[in-house]
Residue, then its C-alpha position, 0 to 999 in steps of 0.5 A: x747854567x754854563x757856569x754850573x756845568x763848568x763847575x761840575x766838570x772842574x769838580x769831577x775831572x776824573x769822571x770825564x777822563x774815564x768816559x773818554x777812555x771807555x769809548x775808545x776800546x769798542x772802536x778798536x775791537x770793531x776795527x779789529x773784527x773788520x780786519x779779521x773778517x777781511x783777512x778770513x775772506x781773503x784767505x778763504x778766497x785763496x785757500x778754498x779754490x787752491x784746495x779744490x784745484x789740488x784735490x782735482x789734480x790729485x784725483x786726476x793723477x791717482x784716479x786711474x791707478x785702481x781698477x775696481x769692479x763688482x762683477x766678480x765671483x768666487x770660483x772652484x773646480x766642480x766635478x761631475x761624479x759619474x760611474x765608469x760602468x753601468x750597474x745597480x746601486x747597492x750602497x751609498x756612503x755620502x749625503x748632500x753637503x757632506x765633506x769628503x776626502x780624496x779617494x773616499x768611497x762614495x757609492x757601490x754598484x752590484x759587483x756580481x756581473x763583473x765578478x762573473x766576467x773576471x772568472x770567465x776571462x781568467x779561464x780563457x787566459x788559462x786556456x790560451x796558456x794550455x793551447x800554447x803549451x800544446x803548440x810548443x809540444x806539437x812543434x817539437x814533435x814535428x821537428x823530430x818527425x821531420x828529422x826522422x824523415x830526412x834520415x830515411x830520405x838519405x837511406x833511400x837515396x843510397x839504395x836508389x843510387x845502388x839500384x841505379x848502378x846495378x841497372x847500368x851494369x845489367x845486374x838489377x831488374x827494372x822493377x827494383x830500380x822503379x821501386x827504389x825511385x818511388x820510395x825515395x820520392x815518397x820519403x822526400x814528399x813526406x819530409x816537405x809535408x812534415x816541415x810545412x806542418x812544423x812551420x805552421x805550428x811555429x807561425x801560431x807560436x809567433x815565430x819563436x817556439x822558445x818564448x814562454x807562454x806569458x810572452x805569447x801575443x795570444x796569451x797577452x791579449x787574453x790577459x788584457x781582456x781579463x785585466x779590463x774585466x778586473x778594472x771594471x770590477x774595481x770601477x763598481x766602487x766609485x771614489x772621490x777624485x779629490x777632496x771637496x763637498x758633495x752637492x746635489x746628491x739625490x742617489x738612492x740604493x736600487x737605482x740603475x746608473x748608466x756609464x758616464x751619466x752625471x749623478x751628483x757634483x763634487x765641489x773642490x775646496x782645495x783650490x779657490x780663485x776669483x774670476x773678475x769680468x772687467x770691461x775692455x776699457x779697464x784692461x789698458x794697464x792691467x797685467x799679470x802679477x799685479x796686486x789686488x784687494x778682495x772684499x766678499x759680500x758675505x764677509x764685508x769686514x774681511x779683506x783678501x789679498x790676491x794677484x792677477x793670475x791669468x787674463x782670458x784671450x777672448x771676451x766672454x761673448x765669444x764663448x757663449x752659445x750664440x756669439x754676437x753676429x756683428x756683420x748684420x745691419x743692426x749694430x750697436x756698440x757694447x763694451x765687452x767684458x774680459x774674464x780675469x782670474x785672480x789667485x787668492x793669497x793664503x789666509x789662515x784665519x779667513x772664513x770659508x769661500x764658497x763657489x758663486x759668492x759675489x766679490x768686489x775687486x780692486x786691482x792696483x795697476x801702480x800707474x799714475x796719470x801725468x798732468x800736461x806741463x803747463x797744468x803741472x807747473x800751475x799745480x805746483x805753484x798753487x801747492x807751494x803758495x798754499x803751503x806758505x799760506x798755511x805756514x803763515x797761518x800757523x797750520x804747518x803742523x796740521x794734516x793739510x799743512x804736512x801734506x802741502x809741505x811734503x808735496x812742495x818738498x817732493x817737487x810735485x811728483x805725486x809722493x805727497x801721500x806718504x807724509x803723515 
């Protein structure tokens, strides 16, 4: 048997050699697979924790930069439309939800009572003008009469002096002297009376008889009353104070409206802003002028750019009808919210924004938190090692490899996000 086997082997030496060569490759493949699996395990054991550590560090440094809230709403000026005078409605020119322009007539009140007042006060103004002209004429007459009486006093004074001289010489009777003295006293008294009358007339003229009637206080007062009546007549036509949309319109012809009573609303559409109610803990690094991104729930595919315009000086609770009384015994700490006003940048192709719409706001504070020195050093070492490992694995051109390389080149200053 052994002899036969040897003979067969000798006869077929090529067959034996080929079987030995065929058994070698599987062992090599198995060895390579074991080495590859070990290398993958080693790489994953290093790379996965490194990536997790880098992701955690990146989130810590950049996580506090953006302040986001869904407690934000579109705001606009809402004007309560009312009449400045009381009256009955005779014409209504707008409907509910109708856009209007500034100055457009909204409704009319009955003008007849106000036209009667205008006519009445116009007549009173003309009457004041006539009376002032009459006072001016009376004053001129009083001045002329006073001058005539003074001239008569001078004449009687000369007669009295002659009678006094004749009496001293014994050439005049006592009766003539007394009569001359009496006439002089009466004339002087009449001069005083006439001057007092002229002064009273002058006082009624405002102290200046040369002033025209239009400048007299009495005439100006009457004219002011007339002008007020004209303004009330003009107020019977109620106009839109600004451009906007009519809302809550229920006014009908024939209704009686009171002065100052809110009848319906006008929502202005020229100026729209967003009011975000941020938690007080979110305001640490929020300042005026910072950029924000807005997403309106009604238009989830649209984005608006805005900026922080104003920050309220107090929390919303301070303006409520019943402010919280924290001095009581039962006190629970509640995070307060502060209204922040955001000015929307012009957007020509944007859909219309309506007051009350819900908005998601994201404010870029441009602030990045810093790791402690030891953590930053460890973080930089991990990123550098991961970058070298990625380069060794041929992943340098991948997104992860570019990010790691950019971070390592920038020295861990957080600018790795700029790498493409």
